[in-house]
C-alpha positions in Angstrom: 139.9 172.0 228.4 137.5 175.2 229.2 134.5 174.7 231.4 132.1 174.7 228.4 134.1 172.1 226.4 134.3 169.9 229.8 130.4 170.1 230.0 130.0 168.8 226.4 132.7 166.3 227.2 130.9 165.2 230.5 127.7 164.7 228.6 129.6 162.6 225.6 129.4 165.3 223.2 131.2 167.8 221.3 130.5 171.2 219.9 130.4 169.9 216.3 127.9 167.3 217.5 125.7 170.4 218.9 126.6 172.6 215.7 125.4 169.6 213.6 122.4 168.9 215.6 121.4 172.7 215.3 122.2 173.0 211.4 125.0 175.7 212.6 128.8 176.2 211.9 130.8 174.7 214.8 132.4 178.0 214.8 129.1 179.3 216.3 130.4 177.9 219.7 133.8 179.9 219.6 132.6 182.4 222.2 131.2 179.9 224.4 134.3 177.8 224.3 136.4 180.6 225.2 134.2 181.7 228.2 135.6 182.3 231.5 132.7 183.0 233.5 128.9 181.9 233.2 128.1 185.2 232.6 129.8 185.5 229.4 127.7 182.6 227.7 124.9 183.5 225.2 121.3 182.3 225.9 121.5 181.2 222.2 124.5 178.8 223.0 122.5 177.2 226.2 119.4 176.9 223.8 121.5 174.9 221.4 123.1 172.7 223.8 119.9 171.9 225.3 118.4 170.8 222.1 121.5 168.8 221.2 121.2 167.2 224.5 117.7 166.9 224.9 117.4 168.9 228.3 115.7 171.8 229.2 117.6 175.2 228.9 117.2 175.5 232.7 118.9 172.1 233.3 121.9 173.0 230.9 122.0 176.5 232.4 121.9 175.2 236.2 124.5 172.6 235.3 126.9 175.0 233.5 126.5 177.6 236.4 127.4 174.8 238.8 130.8 174.0 237.0 131.7 177.7 236.5 131.2 178.5 240.1 132.8 175.4 241.5 135.5 176.3 243.8 139.0 174.9 244.1 139.5 171.9 246.5 141.7 172.3 249.6 144.5 170.3 250.6 142.1 169.8 254.1 139.1 168.8 251.9 141.2 166.6 249.8 142.7 165.0 252.7 139.2 164.6 254.6 137.5 163.1 251.6 140.6 160.4 251.5 140.4 159.8 254.9 136.4 159.6 255.1 137.2 157.1 252.1 139.7 154.9 253.5 137.7 154.6 257.0 134.5 153.5 254.9 136.5 150.8 252.8 136.3 147.2 254.4 139.6 145.7 255.2 141.1 149.2 255.7 142.8 150.8 258.8 144.4 154.0 259.0 147.3 153.7 261.0 148.6 157.6 261.1 148.0 160.5 259.5 150.7 163.6 259.4 150.0 167.3 258.2 152.5 168.9 256.7 152.5 172.5 255.2 152.0 171.4 251.7 150.7 167.9 251.7 149.5 165.3 254.3 150.4 161.6 254.3 148.5 158.6 255.6 149.7 155.1 256.6 147.1 152.6 256.4 146.9 148.7 256.7 144.8 147.0 254.2 143.8 143.1 254.6 144.0 141.3 251.3 141.2 138.5 250.3 143.8 135.9 251.8 143.9 137.4 255.2 147.4 138.8 254.8 148.1 142.6 255.6 150.1 145.3 254.0 151.0 148.8 255.0 151.0 151.5 252.5 152.1 155.3 253.0 150.0 157.6 250.8 150.8 161.0 250.1 147.7 163.7 249.4 148.7 167.2 248.2 147.6 170.0 245.9 150.3 171.1 243.4 151.6 174.3 242.3 148.8 174.6 239.8 145.9 173.6 242.5 145.6 170.2 240.8 144.9 167.3 243.4 147.5 164.8 243.6 147.2 161.6 245.4 150.2 159.2 245.5 150.8 155.6 247.1 154.1 154.5 248.4 155.4 153.1 245.3 154.1 156.3 243.2 151.1 154.9 241.7 148.6 157.4 241.7 146.8 160.1 240.1 147.3 163.8 239.5 143.6 165.5 238.6 143.1 167.6 235.5 142.1 171.1 235.9 139.5 172.5 233.7 141.4 174.7 231.0 143.2 177.9 232.2 140.5 178.6 234.9 141.6 177.8 238.8 139.0 175.3 239.0 139.4 171.5 239.5 137.4 168.2 239.8 135.9 168.1 243.4 134.4 164.6 242.6 134.1 161.9 245.4 134.1 159.1 242.5 137.2 160.2 241.2 139.1 160.2 244.6 137.6 156.8 245.2 138.3 155.1 242.2 142.2 156.4 242.6 142.3 155.1 246.1 141.1 151.7 244.5 143.7 152.1 241.9 146.7 152.7 244.0 145.6 149.8 246.6 145.4 147.3 243.3 148.6 148.8 242.2 150.4 148.3 245.5 149.2 145.1 245.8 151.0 143.8 242.3 154.2 145.7 243.0 154.2 144.1 246.6 153.0 140.5 246.4 152.7 138.4 249.8 
């Protein structure tokens, strides 16, 4: 998926819906769909998207500009987000953090509602394509998607938090106490 198409997807629409709202053919967005940088988007495309989304052209331009200029997350940034989330989560205590060249691991305890405790080993890495990958000890987890062929990826605290919550739930199901 390209940045332009991802933007439409994040706004719960498609280029076909944008085309219909503007009474033009969907092929009118072919160039925008293939844009590899913000400067390659036409002002006409921005105006049409703004009209379909009921936003200002400036708002659409700012949002797309931010997406095109998003930097890939580094292993250290990803690990820091994971650590911060685990430290803030009630009932979780980090025991150990290990740093290796291509990945980092976290050992942490989490306390269940019944008061029992479980220790989990989690691996955090950036794969060869630059996509973040977070896995629990039982290999539950998530590899984040890249945006199209660009070397950008999602840098989203909520996605990381949701993934960590999912890992804890799956570990709990896999290893009942």
